[in-house]
C-alpha positions as CSV (number, residue, x, y, z in Angstrom):
1,M,0.0,0.0,0.0
2,N,1.5,3.3,-1.1
3,S,1.3,6.2,1.4
4,K,0.7,9.7,-0.1
5,V,1.3,13.2,1.2
6,L,-1.0,15.9,-0.1
7,L,-0.6,19.6,0.7
8,L,-3.8,21.6,0.7
9,F,-4.8,25.0,1.9
10,I,-6.5,24.8,5.3
11,P,-10.3,25.1,5.1
12,F,-10.8,25.2,8.9
13,S,-13.0,28.1,10.1
14,T,-11.8,27.6,13.7
15,W,-8.5,29.1,12.7
16,V,-10.0,32.6,12.5
17,L,-10.5,32.7,16.3
18,S,-7.0,34.1,16.8
19,Q,-3.7,34.7,15.0
20,T,-1.7,34.3,18.2
21,H,-1.8,30.5,18.2
22,F,1.5,29.2,19.7
23,T,0.9,25.7,18.4
24,I,-0.9,24.5,15.3
25,P,-3.0,21.4,14.6
26,Q,-1.5,18.0,13.8
27,N,-0.2,17.6,10.2
28,V,-0.5,21.4,9.5
29,W,2.3,23.4,8.1
30,R,2.6,27.2,8.6
31,I,5.1,28.9,6.3
32,S,6.0,32.6,7.1
33,F,8.1,35.2,5.5
34,N,9.0,38.4,7.4
35,Q,10.6,41.5,6.0
36,S,11.9,43.9,8.6
37,I,13.9,47.2,8.6
38,S,15.5,48.4,11.8
39,G,17.9,51.0,13.1
40,G,19.3,52.0,16.4
41,R,22.1,53.6,18.4
42,W,24.2,52.3,21.3
43,I,22.7,53.2,24.6
44,G,25.2,53.7,27.4
45,H,25.2,53.4,31.2
46,D,23.2,56.6,31.7
47,G,20.4,55.7,29.2
48,E,21.7,58.2,26.7
49,K,23.3,57.5,23.3
50,G,27.0,56.7,23.3
51,L,29.8,55.5,25.4
52,K,30.9,58.6,27.2
53,D,34.0,60.1,28.9
54,F,36.3,57.1,28.5
55,S,39.7,58.1,30.1
56,Y,42.8,57.0,28.2
57,N,46.5,57.9,28.9
58,L,49.1,57.7,26.2
59,K,52.7,58.9,26.8
60,D,51.6,60.7,30.0
61,I,48.9,62.6,28.2
62,D,45.3,62.2,29.3
63,Y,42.5,62.0,26.8
64,S,38.7,61.7,27.2
65,I,37.0,59.8,24.4
66,T,33.2,59.6,23.7
67,Q,32.1,57.1,21.1
68,Y,28.8,56.6,19.2
69,W,27.6,53.7,17.2
70,K,24.6,53.4,14.8
71,H,23.3,50.2,13.3
72,T,20.9,49.8,10.3
73,L,19.6,46.4,9.2
74,N,17.4,45.0,6.5
75,T,16.4,41.4,7.2
76,H,14.5,38.6,5.6
77,Q,13.3,35.9,7.9
78,F,11.8,32.5,6.9
79,T,9.9,30.4,9.4
80,L,8.7,26.9,8.9
81,E,6.4,25.3,11.5
82,Y,4.8,21.8,11.6
83,G,2.2,20.4,13.9
84,L,3.5,17.1,15.1
85,S,0.3,16.7,17.1
86,D,-2.4,19.1,18.3
87,K,-0.2,19.8,21.3
88,S,3.3,20.0,19.8
89,T,4.8,22.1,17.0
90,F,8.2,22.0,15.4
91,I,9.8,25.3,14.4
92,L,12.7,26.3,12.1
93,N,13.7,29.9,11.7
94,V,16.2,31.1,9.1
95,P,17.2,34.8,8.9
96,I,18.9,36.3,5.9
97,I,20.7,39.6,6.6
98,Q,20.3,41.6,3.4
99,K,22.1,44.7,4.6
100,F,23.9,45.3,7.9
101,N,25.6,48.7,8.4
102,Q,27.5,50.3,11.3
103,D,28.5,53.9,11.6
104,H,31.1,54.6,14.3
105,T,32.0,58.2,15.3
106,W,33.8,59.8,18.2
107,S,34.9,63.0,19.9
108,I,38.2,63.4,21.8
109,S,39.1,66.1,24.3
110,S,42.5,66.8,25.8
111,D,44.8,69.6,26.9
112,S,47.2,68.4,24.3
113,N,47.1,67.7,20.5
114,I,44.6,65.0,19.6
115,V,45.9,64.2,16.2
116,V,47.8,61.1,17.3
117,I,45.0,59.5,19.2
118,N,42.5,60.4,16.5
119,N,44.7,58.6,13.9
120,L,44.8,55.6,16.1
121,M,41.1,55.5,16.4
122,K,40.8,55.7,12.6
123,Y,43.2,52.8,12.3
124,Y,41.5,50.5,14.8
125,F,37.9,51.5,14.2
126,P,36.9,52.3,10.6
127,K,34.0,54.7,10.7
128,N,31.8,52.6,8.3
129,K,31.4,48.8,8.1
130,S,28.9,46.6,6.3
131,N,28.0,43.0,5.9
132,S,25.3,40.6,4.6
133,G,24.6,36.9,4.6
134,L,23.0,34.1,6.6
135,G,22.2,34.7,10.2
136,D,22.0,32.3,13.1
137,V,19.5,29.5,12.6
138,T,17.0,28.4,15.3
139,V,15.4,25.0,15.7
140,G,12.9,24.2,18.4
141,M,9.8,22.7,19.8
142,K,6.7,24.2,21.4
143,V,4.3,22.0,23.5
144,L,0.9,22.6,25.0
145,F,0.9,21.6,28.7
146,V,-2.5,22.7,30.1
147,G,-5.7,24.2,28.7
148,N,-7.0,24.8,25.2
149,P,-5.5,27.1,22.5
150,A,-7.7,30.0,21.4
151,W,-7.9,28.6,17.9
152,R,-9.5,25.4,19.3
153,G,-11.6,26.9,22.0
154,G,-13.2,24.8,24.7
155,K,-14.3,24.9,28.3
156,N,-10.9,26.2,29.6
157,K,-10.3,29.7,28.3
158,F,-6.6,29.6,28.8
159,S,-3.5,27.7,27.7
160,I,0.1,27.2,29.1
161,Y,2.9,26.1,26.9
162,G,6.6,25.1,27.2
163,G,9.3,25.6,24.6
164,L,12.9,24.5,24.0
165,D,15.0,25.8,21.1
166,A,18.6,26.1,20.1
167,T,20.2,28.8,18.0
168,F,23.2,27.7,16.0
169,P,25.9,30.2,14.8
170,F,25.6,29.9,11.1
171,G,26.2,33.7,10.7
172,Q,29.7,35.0,10.0
173,S,31.6,35.6,13.1
174,L,34.8,37.7,13.6
175,K,37.6,36.5,11.5
176,K,41.1,35.8,12.8
177,Y,43.7,38.6,12.8
178,Y,46.7,38.0,10.5
179,T,49.7,40.3,10.4
180,K,49.8,40.2,6.6
181,D,46.1,40.4,6.0
182,L,46.0,44.1,5.3
183,D,44.1,46.4,2.8
184,D,45.8,48.9,0.5
185,N,46.0,51.4,3.3
186,G,47.8,49.0,5.7
187,I,44.7,48.4,7.9
188,P,44.1,44.8,9.0
189,N,41.0,43.4,7.3
190,Q,39.7,42.1,10.6
191,F,39.2,45.7,11.8
192,K,36.9,46.4,8.8
193,Q,34.7,43.4,9.4
194,L,31.2,43.7,10.8
195,P,30.4,40.2,12.2
196,I,26.8,38.9,12.0
197,S,27.2,36.3,14.7
198,N,29.0,36.0,18.0
199,G,29.9,32.4,17.2
200,L,28.1,30.9,20.2
201,T,25.3,28.3,20.4
202,K,22.3,29.6,22.3
203,W,20.0,27.3,24.3
204,R,16.6,28.7,25.5
205,G,13.8,27.3,27.6
206,S,10.5,29.1,27.7
207,L,7.2,29.1,29.5
208,F,4.3,31.0,28.0
209,G,0.6,31.1,27.6
210,E,-2.6,33.0,26.9
211,L,-6.0,34.0,28.5
212,Y,-8.9,34.6,26.2
213,R,-12.5,35.6,26.3
214,K,-15.3,36.8,24.1
215,M,-16.5,40.3,25.0
216,R,-19.4,41.8,23.0
217,G,-18.7,39.3,20.2
218,R,-15.0,40.2,20.1
219,L,-12.1,38.0,21.1
220,V,-9.8,39.4,23.7
221,N,-6.4,37.8,24.4
222,I,-3.7,38.4,27.0
223,N,-0.5,36.6,26.2
224,W,2.6,36.3,28.4
225,S,6.0,34.6,28.2
226,F,9.1,33.9,30.3
227,S,12.3,32.5,28.9
228,L,15.8,31.8,30.1
229,S,18.8,31.6,27.7
230,S,22.3,30.3,28.2
231,F,25.3,30.1,25.8
232,N,28.0,27.6,25.1
233,R,31.5,28.6,26.1
234,E,33.4,28.8,22.8
235,I,36.8,29.7,21.4
236,I,36.5,33.0,19.5
237,N,38.8,35.4,17.7
238,P,39.5,38.5,19.8
239,A,38.6,42.0,18.7
240,Y,41.8,43.9,19.0
241,S,41.9,47.5,20.5
242,F,44.7,49.7,21.8
243,L,42.4,51.3,24.4
244,W,42.9,48.8,27.2
245,I,46.6,49.3,27.5
246,E,49.3,52.0,27.0
247,E,50.5,50.1,23.9
248,T,49.5,50.9,20.3
249,G,51.5,48.2,18.4
250,M,49.4,45.4,17.0
251,D,52.1,42.8,17.5
252,S,52.5,43.6,21.2
253,I,48.7,43.7,21.8
254,S,48.2,40.4,19.9
255,K,51.0,38.7,21.9
256,A,49.5,39.9,25.2
257,I,46.0,38.6,24.5
258,G,46.7,35.6,22.3
259,N,45.3,34.5,19.0
260,S,42.2,33.0,20.4
261,V,40.0,33.6,23.5
262,L,37.5,31.5,25.4
263,Y,34.3,33.5,25.6
264,E,30.9,33.0,27.4
265,E,28.0,35.4,27.0
266,G,26.0,36.2,30.0
267,K,22.7,34.4,30.6
268,Q,19.6,36.2,29.5
269,I,16.1,36.5,31.0
270,L,13.2,37.6,28.7
271,L,9.8,38.6,29.9
272,S,6.9,39.6,27.7
273,I,3.2,40.5,27.9
274,Q,0.8,41.7,25.3
275,G,-2.9,42.3,24.8
276,Q,-4.9,41.6,21.7
277,L,-8.3,42.8,20.5
278,E,-10.4,41.5,17.6
279,L,-11.4,44.8,15.8
280,W,-13.3,43.2,12.9
281,P,-14.6,39.7,13.5
282,N,-12.6,37.0,11.8
283,R,-10.6,39.7,9.9
284,I,-8.5,42.3,11.8
285,F,-6.7,42.0,15.2
286,F,-4.8,44.7,17.0
287,S,-2.0,43.9,19.5
288,S,0.2,45.9,21.8
289,G,2.7,44.8,24.3
290,M,6.1,45.2,26.1
291,D,9.2,43.1,26.4
292,W,12.1,43.1,28.9
293,M,15.5,41.5,28.5
294,L,18.1,41.3,31.3
295,S,21.5,39.7,30.8
296,G,24.4,38.7,33.0
297,R,28.0,39.8,32.5
298,D,30.0,38.3,29.7
299,Q,33.2,36.4,30.6
300,Y,36.5,36.3,28.6
301,F,39.5,34.0,29.2
302,S,42.7,35.1,27.4
303,K,46.4,35.3,28.2
304,S,45.7,38.7,29.9
305,N,43.6,39.0,33.0
306,E,43.6,42.8,32.5
307,W,42.1,42.5,29.0
308,D,39.5,40.0,30.2
309,S,38.3,42.4,32.9
310,W,38.4,45.4,30.6
311,M,36.3,43.6,28.0
312,S,33.7,42.5,30.5
313,S,33.3,45.9,32.2
314,R,35.0,49.3,32.6
315,N,34.3,52.9,33.3
316,N,30.8,53.7,31.9
317,Y,30.6,50.3,30.1
318,D,29.3,46.9,31.1
319,T,28.4,43.7,29.2
320,K,25.4,43.4,31.6
321,K,22.5,44.6,29.4
322,T,19.0,45.8,30.0
323,L,16.6,46.2,27.1
324,S,13.0,47.2,27.1
325,T,10.8,47.5,24.0
326,Q,7.2,48.2,23.2
327,F,5.3,47.3,20.0
328,I,2.0,47.6,18.2
329,R,0.8,45.1,15.6
330,F,-2.1,44.7,13.2
331,N,-3.0,41.3,11.7
332,F,-5.3,40.8,8.7
333,L,-6.7,37.2,8.4
334,N,-7.9,35.8,5.1
335,I,-8.3,32.1,6.1
336,D,-12.1,31.8,6.7
337,P,-13.3,29.7,3.7
338,F,-16.6,31.5,3.7
339,K,-15.1,35.0,3.6
340,Q,-11.8,34.2,1.8
341,I,-10.5,36.6,-0.8
342,G,-8.7,34.8,-3.6
343,P,-7.6,31.2,-3.8
344,I,-4.8,31.3,-1.2
345,P,-5.5,31.6,2.5
346,F,-3.1,33.8,4.3
347,E,-2.4,36.0,7.3
348,L,-0.8,39.5,6.9
349,E,0.9,41.2,9.7
350,F,2.2,44.8,10.1
351,G,4.2,45.9,13.2
352,I,6.3,48.6,14.7
353,R,8.7,48.1,17.7
354,W,10.7,50.7,19.6
355,Y,13.0,50.7,22.6
356,V,12.0,52.4,25.9
357,P,14.4,55.2,26.9
358,Y,15.9,54.9,30.4
359,L,14.9,51.3,30.6
360,T,17.6,50.3,28.1
361,Y,21.3,50.2,29.0
362,H,24.6,48.9,27.5
363,T,23.0,47.7,24.3
364,Y,21.5,49.0,21.0
365,G,18.1,50.7,21.2
366,Y,16.4,49.7,18.0
367,T,13.3,51.0,16.3
368,S,12.0,48.5,13.7
369,S,9.0,47.9,11.4
370,W,8.0,44.7,9.6
371,I,5.6,43.1,7.3
372,K,4.9,39.3,7.6
373,I,2.8,37.0,5.6
374,S,1.9,33.4,6.6
375,S,0.0,30.6,4.9
376,Y,-1.2,27.3,6.1
377,F,-1.2,23.9,4.5
378,Q,-2.3,20.5,5.6
379,A,-0.5,17.2,4.9
380,W,-1.9,13.7,5.3
């Protein structure tokens, strides 16, 4: 007896109950494409833009350096989900970085001439960098523990889920420094590289859920989530800088640190809550919410304990990060077979996200917008 697999567009009217389903029914595929544009600046210890008032002494001359970074990204994201059962869903997420730019500027103050230190900054920190390519790929599972999803309905108007996923470093990480790998101006090519990935595998466990009710014929959802992430400790190529020591020669700095470094990123906690309202029955949903991310301090293990400490934290800088964002989102559903427009059922999403000032420290504060389209198929 031959087994056959047939892919069809889902005709289920129950799917129009909510677009926030965390799991999908058994044998159902959800395929999504997300196009996002984002930009942001480095937010320092005081909640303001920039890393300010860094003190540096060179040949008994004191300097104060303030640096600014700006990132812009254009990203395509492909997501494939499959319902292994009505309570478990497999997920694969593949991001493609179309354009990743960094602008780096600074200001220097001193009682002496700043030409020498300014030229050193230009040598070690090119003002413009760019990159593109495959990002880090995520594979995971989501499982319904208790209750009923909003798309299925039932006596229990809530659901609690668990999730486990791993993000693998497929993105380009920082290349190794070689003495002879220089551009036409004599600048090491490593200095000009803008890495996409930190080169670490990330493991994340999540607990999340929803509460939902019908009020005046409109579905109302409250969704929440909590996740904890940890990273593998890996050997990476160090990012060289003269600012940690009174030594500007690359050979001396490289010898002091070593050609490779053991690195561990600090653990991360992510909290999220959002509310959703059905504006137009079975058609348009509006969502708004807030996220919080807290991370521990990164650790470095090189030949220099001084460099390890300087990389983890220093005056007005710390690898312990705090990030808070808000978002609004609209979803348009075209999956009810009795109201469907055109032959293909789909869900269209528009969203805007922005960071919250003075709740964000030691990281990039991004503002982003996106458009996402998803379609559903069934296989049996």
